[in-house]
C-alpha positions as CSV (number, residue, x, y, z in Angstrom):
1,M,40.9,-8.3,-13.8
2,Q,43.2,-5.5,-14.7
3,Y,45.7,-3.4,-12.7
4,S,47.6,-0.1,-13.0
5,R,50.9,-0.1,-13.2
6,E,51.0,1.7,-9.8
7,V,48.5,-1.4,-7.8
8,E,50.8,-3.8,-9.4
9,E,54.2,-2.3,-8.2
10,M,52.6,-2.1,-4.8
11,I,54.0,-4.5,-2.1
12,C,50.8,-6.6,-0.9
13,V,50.0,-6.1,3.1
14,A,47.8,-8.4,4.5
15,K,44.5,-7.9,5.5
16,G,43.5,-9.1,9.3
17,P,40.0,-8.3,10.5
18,N,37.1,-9.3,8.5
19,H,33.8,-8.3,10.4
20,G,31.6,-9.0,7.9
21,P,28.1,-6.9,7.4
22,A,26.4,-6.2,10.1
23,P,23.6,-8.8,11.1
24,I,19.6,-7.3,10.1
25,P,16.2,-9.0,11.4
26,E,14.5,-10.6,9.3
27,E,11.5,-13.0,10.0
28,G,12.9,-13.6,13.8
29,K,16.8,-14.1,12.8
30,W,19.3,-12.3,12.4
31,I,21.1,-12.3,9.4
32,Q,24.0,-11.2,7.7
33,A,22.7,-10.7,4.6
34,K,25.7,-11.1,1.9
35,E,23.7,-12.2,-1.2
36,I,20.4,-11.9,-2.6
37,K,19.2,-14.8,-1.6
38,D,19.5,-14.3,2.5
39,I,16.8,-11.4,1.9
40,S,13.2,-12.2,3.2
41,G,10.4,-10.0,4.6
42,L,6.9,-8.7,4.0
43,T,7.2,-5.1,3.4
44,H,5.4,-1.4,2.6
45,G,5.9,1.8,0.9
46,V,4.9,4.8,-0.7
47,G,6.4,5.6,-4.1
48,W,5.7,9.2,-6.0
49,C,5.9,10.2,-9.9
50,A,8.6,12.9,-10.7
51,P,6.1,15.9,-11.0
52,Q,4.1,14.5,-7.9
53,Q,1.1,14.4,-9.2
54,G,0.6,10.7,-8.0
55,A,1.5,7.7,-6.0
56,C,2.1,4.5,-4.9
57,K,1.6,2.1,-2.0
58,L,3.3,-1.1,-2.6
59,T,3.8,-3.7,-0.7
60,L,5.7,-7.4,-1.8
61,N,6.5,-10.7,0.4
62,I,10.1,-11.8,-0.3
63,K,10.8,-15.1,0.7
64,E,15.1,-15.6,0.1
65,G,15.0,-13.4,-2.2
66,V,12.2,-13.9,-4.6
67,I,9.0,-11.7,-4.3
68,Q,6.6,-14.1,-3.6
69,E,3.7,-11.6,-3.6
70,A,2.9,-8.2,-4.5
71,L,-0.1,-5.7,-4.2
72,V,-0.3,-2.6,-6.1
73,E,-2.2,0.3,-5.1
74,T,-2.1,3.4,-6.9
75,L,-4.2,6.8,-6.5
76,G,-4.1,10.4,-8.5
77,C,-3.5,9.3,-12.2
78,S,-5.6,7.4,-14.2
79,G,-2.9,5.6,-16.4
80,M,-1.3,4.7,-13.0
81,T,-4.6,2.1,-12.4
82,H,-2.9,0.4,-16.0
83,S,1.1,0.8,-14.9
84,A,-0.7,-1.0,-11.1
85,A,-2.0,-3.8,-13.8
86,M,1.6,-4.4,-15.4
87,A,3.3,-4.0,-12.6
88,A,1.5,-6.9,-10.6
89,E,2.6,-9.5,-13.8
90,I,6.3,-8.2,-13.3
91,L,6.9,-8.3,-9.8
92,P,6.2,-11.9,-8.6
93,K,9.2,-15.0,-9.2
94,K,11.7,-11.9,-9.7
95,T,14.3,-11.2,-7.7
96,V,14.0,-7.9,-5.3
97,L,17.5,-6.8,-7.9
98,E,15.9,-7.7,-10.7
99,A,12.4,-6.1,-10.0
100,L,14.9,-3.0,-8.7
101,N,16.2,-2.7,-12.4
102,T,12.6,-3.4,-14.2
103,D,10.8,-0.5,-15.9
104,L,7.5,-1.1,-13.5
105,V,6.1,1.1,-16.2
106,C,5.1,4.2,-13.9
107,D,7.8,6.6,-11.8
108,A,5.8,6.2,-8.8
109,I,5.6,2.2,-8.6
110,N,9.4,2.2,-9.5
111,T,10.2,4.6,-6.7
112,A,8.1,2.7,-4.3
113,M,10.2,-0.4,-5.4
114,R,13.5,1.7,-5.1
115,E,12.2,2.4,-1.6
116,L,10.8,-1.1,-0.9
117,F,14.5,-2.4,-1.6
118,L,16.3,0.2,1.0
119,Q,13.9,-1.4,3.5
120,I,14.0,-4.8,3.2
121,A,17.5,-4.7,2.5
122,Y,18.7,-3.0,5.6
123,G,16.2,-4.9,7.9
124,R,13.0,-2.5,8.0
125,S,10.2,-4.6,7.1
126,Q,7.4,-5.6,9.2
127,S,7.9,-8.9,9.8
128,A,11.8,-8.7,10.9
129,F,10.3,-10.2,14.2
130,S,7.7,-12.5,13.3
131,D,9.5,-15.9,13.8
132,G,9.3,-17.9,10.2
133,G,7.8,-14.4,8.4
134,L,4.4,-13.5,7.0
135,V,2.3,-16.8,5.0
136,I,1.5,-15.6,1.1
137,G,-1.0,-13.8,1.1
138,A,-0.5,-11.7,4.1
139,G,-0.7,-9.0,1.9
140,L,-4.3,-9.3,0.8
141,E,-4.5,-8.0,5.4
142,D,-4.3,-4.6,4.1
143,L,-7.7,-4.5,2.0
144,G,-9.7,-5.7,4.8
145,K,-13.0,-8.1,4.0
146,G,-14.0,-6.5,0.9
147,T,-10.8,-6.6,-1.0
148,R,-10.6,-3.3,-1.3
149,S,-8.4,-0.2,-1.4
150,Q,-8.5,1.6,2.1
151,I,-9.0,5.2,0.6
152,G,-9.9,8.4,2.3
153,T,-11.3,11.2,-0.4
154,M,-12.4,14.5,1.3
155,Y,-12.6,18.3,-0.5
156,S,-13.6,21.4,0.9
157,T,-13.8,24.9,0.3
158,A,-13.6,28.4,2.1
159,A,-17.0,29.7,0.8
160,K,-18.9,26.0,1.3
161,G,-17.3,23.8,3.7
162,V,-16.5,20.3,4.2
163,R,-17.1,17.5,1.7
164,Y,-16.5,14.1,2.3
165,L,-16.7,11.3,-0.2
166,E,-15.0,8.1,1.0
167,M,-14.0,6.6,3.8
168,T,-12.2,2.8,4.8
169,D,-16.1,2.2,5.6
170,G,-16.9,3.2,1.5
171,Y,-18.4,5.7,-0.5
172,V,-20.2,8.1,1.4
173,R,-23.9,9.1,-0.1
174,R,-25.1,11.3,3.0
175,L,-23.9,14.1,4.9
176,A,-25.7,14.5,8.4
177,L,-25.7,17.9,9.6
178,D,-26.5,19.4,13.0
179,K,-28.5,22.7,14.0
180,N,-24.8,24.9,13.7
181,N,-24.5,23.2,9.8
182,E,-21.5,21.4,11.3
183,V,-21.0,17.6,9.8
184,I,-22.0,15.2,13.1
185,G,-22.0,11.7,11.0
186,Y,-22.8,10.2,7.6
187,E,-24.3,7.4,5.8
188,F,-21.9,5.0,3.9
189,V,-21.9,2.5,1.3
190,N,-19.6,-0.5,1.5
191,F,-19.2,-1.8,-2.3
192,G,-17.1,-4.3,-1.3
193,K,-19.7,-6.2,0.8
194,M,-22.4,-4.9,-1.7
195,M,-20.7,-6.6,-4.7
196,D,-20.1,-9.8,-2.6
197,Y,-24.2,-10.1,-2.2
198,I,-25.1,-9.0,-5.6
199,K,-22.8,-12.1,-6.5
200,G,-24.0,-14.5,-4.3
201,G,-27.3,-13.6,-6.1
202,M,-29.4,-11.0,-4.1
203,D,-30.8,-8.5,-5.4
204,A,-29.6,-4.7,-6.4
205,N,-31.4,-2.8,-4.6
206,E,-31.4,-4.7,-1.3
207,A,-28.2,-5.6,-1.5
208,L,-27.9,-1.7,-1.8
209,A,-29.6,-1.3,1.6
210,K,-27.9,-4.5,3.5
211,A,-24.5,-2.9,2.6
212,T,-25.5,0.9,4.3
213,G,-24.4,1.8,7.1
214,H,-23.7,5.0,8.9
215,Y,-21.6,6.2,11.2
216,G,-22.1,8.7,14.1
217,R,-24.7,11.0,15.6
218,F,-26.7,10.3,12.2
219,T,-30.0,10.2,13.3
220,E,-32.6,13.1,14.6
221,A,-32.3,11.9,17.9
222,D,-28.6,12.5,18.2
223,G,-28.8,15.7,16.7
224,A,-29.1,16.2,13.0
225,V,-32.0,18.5,11.8
226,A,-30.6,17.8,7.7
227,Y,-28.8,15.8,4.9
228,I,-26.7,16.3,2.2
229,D,-25.0,14.1,-1.0
230,P,-21.8,16.2,-0.9
231,R,-21.6,15.3,-4.6
232,K,-24.0,17.5,-5.7
233,Q,-24.9,19.9,-2.8
């Protein structure tokens, strides 16, 4: 280590107090994080690309500084899906510092990694007060039983009104309208369940029928007077 002549000629003054870093909550404990291995926790965060044309939701489960589980969900850009595939291979087994300084292919994923690093380094994880943290696999709970991202896709115009396209329930097939032409319910297909039925040997048409449900006032008895396909009508 090199010192300037000015520093070398200075008189040495002893340092008295040494308080250390402020403790942060990690998996049910208060930790003074001094090294990367001192960081543990499960957390989520959202990132966006430079032109803000797409976004990434990133979930990481970190144990002793090392990423043990990663869930990468992207929205709004077709190229992001391929970037997410690469990032999902890259992230596990890396330390959070390595991951922060690794090109995760897509700006939105890189930004999400930065935001998660800030959260986890400041003790803002979802498992901060969970004794022992969350098990590896907890990230899948974000996806629900169908292991599909929770997506909401709606479209509307001033001239023609709203169209529900995708809900947490699934792909929207029909909208129910009342006598005022207002939406009062919808019919949906849970693709996750449908694919599980088909993989289990069920006929595709039977699987479609079994995975179909409705929400709200969908029947005529509930006031529905018309049904429309939100993608074609």
